[in-house]
matplotlib code that plots the C-alpha trace (Angstrom):
import matplotlib.pyplot as plt

x = [55.2, 51.6, 49.9, 46.9, 49.3, 50.6, 47.7, 48.2, 52.0, 51.6, 48.7, 49.7, 48.6, 45.2, 44.5, 45.9, 42.5, 41.3, 44.6, 43.4, 40.3, 42.1, 44.5, 41.7, 42.2, 38.6, 35.3, 32.9, 34.1, 35.8, 34.7, 37.6, 36.9, 39.7, 43.2, 46.1, 49.8, 51.9, 55.6, 57.2, 57.5, 60.5, 58.1, 54.9, 51.7, 48.5, 45.3, 41.6, 40.4, 36.7, 35.1, 35.4, 38.2, 38.1, 40.7, 39.6, 41.8, 41.1, 41.4, 44.7, 46.1, 46.1, 44.7, 42.2, 42.0, 39.0, 38.1, 34.5, 33.7, 37.2, 38.1, 41.2, 42.2, 45.9, 47.6, 51.2, 53.3, 52.5, 48.8, 48.6, 45.8, 44.8, 41.6, 41.0, 38.4, 40.5, 38.1, 40.6, 41.3, 44.7, 45.5, 48.4, 50.0, 52.9, 55.0, 57.5, 60.4, 58.4, 55.0, 53.3, 50.8, 48.3, 46.5, 43.3, 41.2, 42.4, 44.7, 46.9, 50.0, 52.6, 56.0, 59.4, 61.6, 61.1, 58.9, 56.8, 53.2, 51.9, 48.4, 47.9, 45.1, 44.2, 46.1, 49.6, 51.7, 54.8, 56.8, 57.9, 60.3, 58.6, 58.8, 56.0, 57.9, 61.0, 60.4, 61.8, 60.2, 58.7, 55.4, 54.7, 51.5, 49.2, 48.0, 49.6, 51.5, 51.7, 54.1, 51.8, 54.9, 55.9, 52.3, 52.3, 55.9, 56.6, 57.7, 61.5]
y = [2.8, 3.2, 6.3, 4.4, 2.3, 5.3, 5.5, 1.8, 2.3, 5.2, 3.6, 0.0, -1.2, 0.4, -1.2, -4.6, -6.1, -5.2, -5.2, -6.6, -4.4, -1.3, -1.6, -0.6, 2.9, 4.0, 2.3, 2.0, 2.3, -0.8, -2.0, -2.6, -4.6, -6.5, -6.6, -4.6, -4.7, -1.5, -2.0, 1.4, 1.9, -0.4, -2.6, -4.4, -2.4, -4.2, -2.5, -3.2, -1.1, -0.7, 1.6, 2.3, 3.5, 4.7, 5.9, 8.2, 8.9, 12.3, 13.1, 14.8, 11.6, 12.8, 10.5, 11.3, 8.8, 9.1, 7.1, 7.8, 6.3, 4.8, 3.9, 2.3, 1.0, 0.5, -1.7, -1.6, -4.5, -3.9, -3.4, 0.4, 1.4, 4.4, 4.8, 7.3, 8.2, 8.7, 10.1, 12.5, 12.9, 12.5, 14.2, 12.8, 14.7, 13.5, 16.5, 14.1, 13.8, 13.2, 12.5, 15.5, 14.6, 16.9, 15.5, 17.1, 16.2, 13.3, 10.7, 7.8, 7.5, 4.8, 6.1, 4.5, 4.6, 3.8, 6.8, 6.4, 5.9, 9.5, 10.9, 14.1, 16.6, 19.6, 20.4, 19.1, 18.3, 16.2, 14.8, 11.2, 9.7, 8.1, 4.8, 6.0, 5.1, 7.3, 10.7, 13.8, 16.4, 15.9, 17.4, 21.1, 23.3, 24.6, 21.2, 18.9, 15.6, 13.4, 10.5, 7.6, 5.3, 7.3, 7.0, 3.2, 2.5, -0.1, 1.2, 1.0]
z = [-124.8, -126.0, -124.7, -123.3, -121.1, -119.2, -116.6, -116.0, -115.6, -113.2, -111.2, -111.8, -108.4, -108.6, -111.9, -110.9, -110.2, -113.8, -115.7, -119.0, -119.1, -118.0, -120.9, -123.3, -124.7, -124.2, -123.3, -120.5, -116.9, -115.5, -112.0, -109.7, -106.6, -104.9, -103.5, -104.7, -103.8, -103.7, -104.1, -103.8, -100.1, -99.4, -97.4, -98.4, -98.5, -99.3, -100.3, -100.9, -103.9, -104.9, -107.4, -111.1, -113.4, -117.0, -119.5, -122.3, -125.3, -126.8, -130.5, -129.9, -128.3, -124.7, -122.1, -119.3, -116.5, -114.2, -111.1, -110.0, -106.6, -106.2, -102.6, -101.2, -97.8, -97.3, -94.7, -93.7, -92.5, -88.8, -89.3, -89.6, -92.0, -94.0, -96.1, -98.9, -101.5, -104.6, -107.1, -108.9, -112.6, -114.3, -117.6, -119.6, -122.5, -124.7, -125.9, -127.5, -125.1, -121.9, -120.4, -118.7, -116.0, -114.3, -111.3, -110.0, -107.0, -104.8, -106.4, -105.1, -107.3, -107.2, -108.4, -108.3, -105.1, -101.5, -100.9, -104.0, -102.7, -102.9, -102.1, -104.1, -103.4, -105.5, -108.7, -109.0, -112.0, -112.7, -115.6, -116.5, -119.0, -122.0, -120.2, -118.0, -114.8, -114.4, -112.9, -114.6, -112.4, -109.0, -108.0, -108.4, -108.3, -105.7, -104.5, -101.9, -102.2, -99.1, -98.7, -97.6, -97.0, -93.9, -92.5, -92.9, -92.1, -89.4, -86.0, -85.6]

ax = plt.figure().add_subplot(projection="3d")
ax.plot(x, y, z, "-o")
ax.set_aspect("equal")
plt.show()
């Protein structure tokens, strides 16, 4: 997997509205304004995303993904909603056998599994397989990780 695709793989739904443009390794911020579908809760979650995203490739090959002014409103299948300002920064490094991710600020991450829509706040880190999807190490660090799926789940 190309290194610049990793932010797109991890945050696939957020970048869905600007998928071709978000694939560029570096460049000006991309305006995102539109619907998104989140598929990792075991039930449908729709979102409305507005703001900007930018991926920056450093000389060492690491990738920094920023999201100035990015906002999302999520809606679960029975109408429950949650809105967040997700202006955090993601740092991706590639030590050879894995992808190390450090998230700072507030980020919405979509990871595999039925509890994979996660809001992180503060500093957290995790590791992925080189496919950019499979988790090797769950969140650690002094920040928090909140399962958004449980907040939007339909009433039983």
